[in-house]
C-alpha positions as CSV (number, residue, x, y, z in Angstrom):
1,M,0.2,-0.2,0.0
2,K,1.5,3.7,-0.7
3,K,2.5,5.4,1.7
4,Y,2.1,9.7,1.4
5,A,4.6,12.2,4.0
6,L,3.8,15.6,3.8
7,I,7.0,17.6,4.4
8,T,6.9,21.4,4.9
9,G,10.1,23.4,4.0
10,S,11.1,21.0,1.7
11,T,13.5,23.4,0.0
12,G,15.4,24.0,3.4
13,G,18.5,22.0,4.7
14,I,16.6,19.5,6.9
15,G,13.6,19.6,4.9
16,E,15.3,18.6,1.6
17,A,17.5,16.0,3.3
18,A,14.5,14.6,4.6
19,A,12.7,14.4,1.4
20,R,15.5,12.3,-0.3
21,Q,15.6,9.9,2.8
22,L,12.2,9.4,2.6
23,A,11.9,9.0,-1.2
24,S,14.8,6.3,-1.1
25,E,12.5,4.6,1.5
26,G,9.6,4.6,-0.7
27,W,7.4,7.5,0.5
28,N,5.4,9.3,-1.9
29,L,5.7,12.8,-0.8
30,Y,3.7,15.9,-0.6
31,L,6.4,18.4,-0.9
32,H,5.9,22.3,0.6
33,Y,7.9,25.0,-0.2
34,N,7.2,29.1,-0.6
35,K,10.0,31.3,-2.2
36,N,12.3,28.6,-3.5
37,E,11.0,28.1,-7.0
38,C,14.1,27.2,-8.7
39,K,15.0,24.5,-6.0
40,A,11.7,23.2,-5.8
41,A,11.0,22.4,-9.3
42,S,14.7,20.8,-9.3
43,L,14.1,18.9,-6.0
44,F,10.4,17.8,-7.4
45,K,12.0,16.6,-11.0
46,E,14.9,14.6,-9.0
47,L,13.0,12.6,-6.9
48,S,9.8,11.9,-9.7
49,D,12.4,10.3,-11.2
50,T,13.3,7.8,-8.8
51,G,9.1,6.7,-9.3
52,I,7.7,8.1,-6.6
53,E,4.4,10.3,-6.6
54,V,5.5,13.9,-5.8
55,I,3.2,16.6,-5.3
56,P,4.7,19.7,-4.9
57,I,2.3,22.6,-2.6
58,K,3.2,26.3,-2.0
59,A,2.2,27.8,0.6
60,D,3.3,31.1,3.0
61,L,3.3,29.4,6.4
62,E,4.1,32.7,7.9
63,R,0.3,34.1,7.0
64,A,-2.4,33.1,8.6
65,D,-4.0,31.5,5.7
66,G,-0.9,29.3,4.8
67,P,-1.7,26.1,6.8
68,E,-5.5,26.3,5.0
69,E,-4.0,26.6,1.6
70,L,-1.5,23.7,2.2
71,T,-4.1,21.5,3.2
72,K,-6.5,22.1,0.4
73,G,-3.8,19.9,-1.8
74,V,-3.5,16.9,0.9
75,Y,-5.5,13.7,0.5
76,Q,-4.4,10.5,1.6
77,L,-1.5,10.9,4.4
78,D,0.3,8.9,6.7
79,A,2.9,11.5,8.1
80,I,3.8,15.0,8.7
81,V,7.3,16.3,9.2
82,Y,7.3,20.0,9.9
83,A,10.7,21.0,9.0
84,S,9.6,24.7,8.2
85,G,11.9,27.4,10.0
86,T,14.1,30.3,10.4
87,A,16.3,31.5,13.1
88,S,15.9,34.9,14.8
89,Y,18.8,36.6,16.1
90,G,19.8,39.2,18.1
91,L,18.6,41.0,21.5
92,F,14.8,40.1,22.5
93,T,14.2,44.2,23.3
94,D,14.8,45.2,19.6
95,M,12.6,42.7,18.5
96,D,9.7,44.4,16.3
97,D,6.0,43.2,16.7
98,D,5.9,41.8,13.0
99,S,9.1,39.6,13.5
100,M,7.8,38.2,16.6
101,A,4.3,37.7,14.6
102,R,5.6,35.7,11.7
103,M,8.1,33.7,14.0
104,I,5.0,32.6,16.2
105,Q,2.9,32.2,13.0
106,L,5.4,30.1,11.6
107,H,6.9,28.0,14.2
108,V,3.8,27.6,16.6
109,A,0.5,28.6,14.8
110,S,1.1,27.0,11.7
111,P,2.1,23.8,13.0
112,L,-0.8,23.5,15.5
113,K,-3.6,24.1,12.7
114,L,-1.8,22.2,10.0
115,A,-2.1,19.1,12.9
116,R,-5.4,20.0,13.9
117,D,-6.8,19.8,10.3
118,L,-4.8,17.1,9.2
119,I,-5.4,14.3,11.9
120,P,-8.6,13.2,10.5
121,R,-6.7,12.3,7.3
122,L,-4.1,10.9,9.4
123,L,-6.7,8.7,11.8
124,R,-7.6,6.6,8.6
125,N,-4.7,4.6,8.8
126,P,-3.7,1.9,11.7
127,S,-0.7,3.8,12.4
128,S,0.7,7.4,11.4
129,Q,3.2,10.0,12.6
130,I,3.7,13.7,13.1
131,V,7.2,14.8,13.4
132,L,8.2,18.2,14.3
133,V,11.6,19.3,13.7
134,S,12.6,21.7,16.8
135,S,15.7,22.5,18.2
136,I,18.3,22.4,20.9
137,W,17.6,25.6,22.2
138,G,13.9,24.6,22.4
139,Q,15.2,22.6,25.0
140,T,17.5,24.5,26.9
141,G,17.5,28.0,25.5
142,A,20.0,30.6,24.1
143,A,21.2,34.4,24.6
144,C,20.5,36.4,21.6
145,E,17.8,33.6,20.1
146,V,15.4,34.5,22.7
147,L,11.9,34.6,20.5
148,Y,13.5,31.2,18.6
149,S,14.0,29.2,21.5
150,A,10.7,30.4,22.7
151,V,8.7,29.3,19.4
152,K,10.8,25.9,19.6
153,G,10.3,25.0,23.1
154,A,6.8,25.5,22.2
155,Q,6.8,22.4,19.6
156,I,8.2,20.6,22.0
157,S,5.4,21.4,24.6
158,F,2.7,20.5,21.8
159,A,4.4,17.4,20.9
160,K,4.5,15.8,24.3
161,A,1.0,17.0,25.2
162,L,-0.4,15.6,21.4
163,G,1.5,12.6,21.5
164,K,-0.3,11.9,25.0
165,E,-3.6,13.1,23.8
166,M,-3.4,10.7,20.1
167,A,-1.5,7.8,22.2
168,G,-4.7,5.4,22.0
169,T,-5.3,6.3,18.2
170,G,-2.1,4.7,16.2
171,L,-1.0,8.5,15.7
172,R,2.9,9.0,17.4
173,V,4.1,12.6,17.5
174,N,7.5,13.0,18.6
175,C,10.2,16.0,18.0
176,V,13.7,15.9,16.5
177,A,15.7,18.5,18.3
178,P,19.0,19.1,16.1
179,G,22.0,21.2,17.5
180,A,23.9,23.3,15.3
181,V,23.7,21.7,11.3
182,A,25.6,22.6,8.1
183,T,22.6,24.1,6.3
184,P,22.3,27.5,4.9
185,M,20.8,29.0,8.0
186,M,24.4,28.9,9.1
187,S,25.4,31.4,6.5
188,A,24.8,34.1,9.4
189,F,27.8,33.0,11.0
190,T,31.5,33.7,10.0
191,E,34.1,30.9,9.4
192,G,35.6,32.0,13.0
193,E,32.2,31.6,14.9
194,I,31.5,28.4,13.0
195,S,35.0,27.1,14.3
196,D,34.6,28.1,17.8
197,L,30.9,26.8,17.9
198,E,32.0,23.3,16.7
199,A,34.9,23.6,19.8
200,G,32.2,23.6,22.3
201,I,30.3,20.5,20.5
202,P,31.8,17.5,22.1
203,M,31.8,15.5,19.1
204,G,34.1,18.6,17.4
205,R,31.7,19.7,14.2
206,L,28.3,20.5,12.9
207,A,25.7,18.1,12.3
208,R,24.9,16.7,8.5
209,P,21.5,17.3,7.0
210,K,21.1,13.8,6.4
211,E,22.1,12.9,10.0
212,I,18.6,14.8,11.2
213,A,16.5,13.3,8.0
214,D,18.2,9.6,9.3
215,S,16.7,10.4,12.9
216,I,13.3,11.8,11.4
217,S,13.1,8.4,9.1
218,F,13.3,6.3,12.3
219,L,10.3,8.6,14.0
220,L,8.6,7.5,10.7
221,S,9.5,3.8,10.8
222,D,8.0,0.8,12.6
223,K,11.2,0.4,14.8
224,S,9.8,3.4,17.0
225,S,6.3,1.8,17.0
226,Y,6.6,2.5,21.1
227,V,7.6,6.0,21.0
228,T,5.7,9.0,21.2
229,G,5.8,12.6,22.9
230,Q,9.5,12.4,22.9
231,V,12.4,14.6,21.7
232,L,15.1,12.7,20.3
233,S,18.2,15.4,20.7
234,V,20.6,15.2,18.0
235,N,23.3,17.3,19.1
236,G,26.5,15.7,19.1
237,G,26.7,15.9,22.9
238,W,26.2,19.3,23.1
239,Y,23.3,19.4,25.6
240,T,22.3,16.1,27.5
């Protein structure tokens, strides 16, 4: 029987790696994107050529109506991977209202609304999964990333609570909490800053996007059939 997963943020570093990983495992994919149409078109063609069904969906999840636009294109569904997200750097007291509203919409309101509206479709299956890509900063917090820490912490609390609520239905809900990952999000840092960052990570390097994708794959698989409401930390020992 065909399996379908929705991946939001499929043109981001982690979303793209997750798309490739799940495609290699035979998942059919709804691939959400927003602005990066050229990269999206290239990824869709690449994965379609592997023989799976790929359904592109464009929606702006920083807008209140974004989740509704996305769900219009989703029919059969077995899993959601919420990998959309951008970081926000700077002092919390310098954050303007618009920046705060967009971050809260993207990281909190949109995944909650998507889950609420798509759970009836997920529950048509004897087993289904939701995985949210949170962050190490949602677990421990970071100075100069207060807003990002707050919204990522909200994702973790959401997964824990919804995991309990859905536990008897066959729907499992979990988070992956990466540390620093070698994705375009790190482009805001200089080489020296990244070297300093790596020096503070016990494993001495940034995570590779595929390592996060492998963790997502595990949480979507039968190998994690008794795992729900949990946070899988993938951070090289940076926070334990």
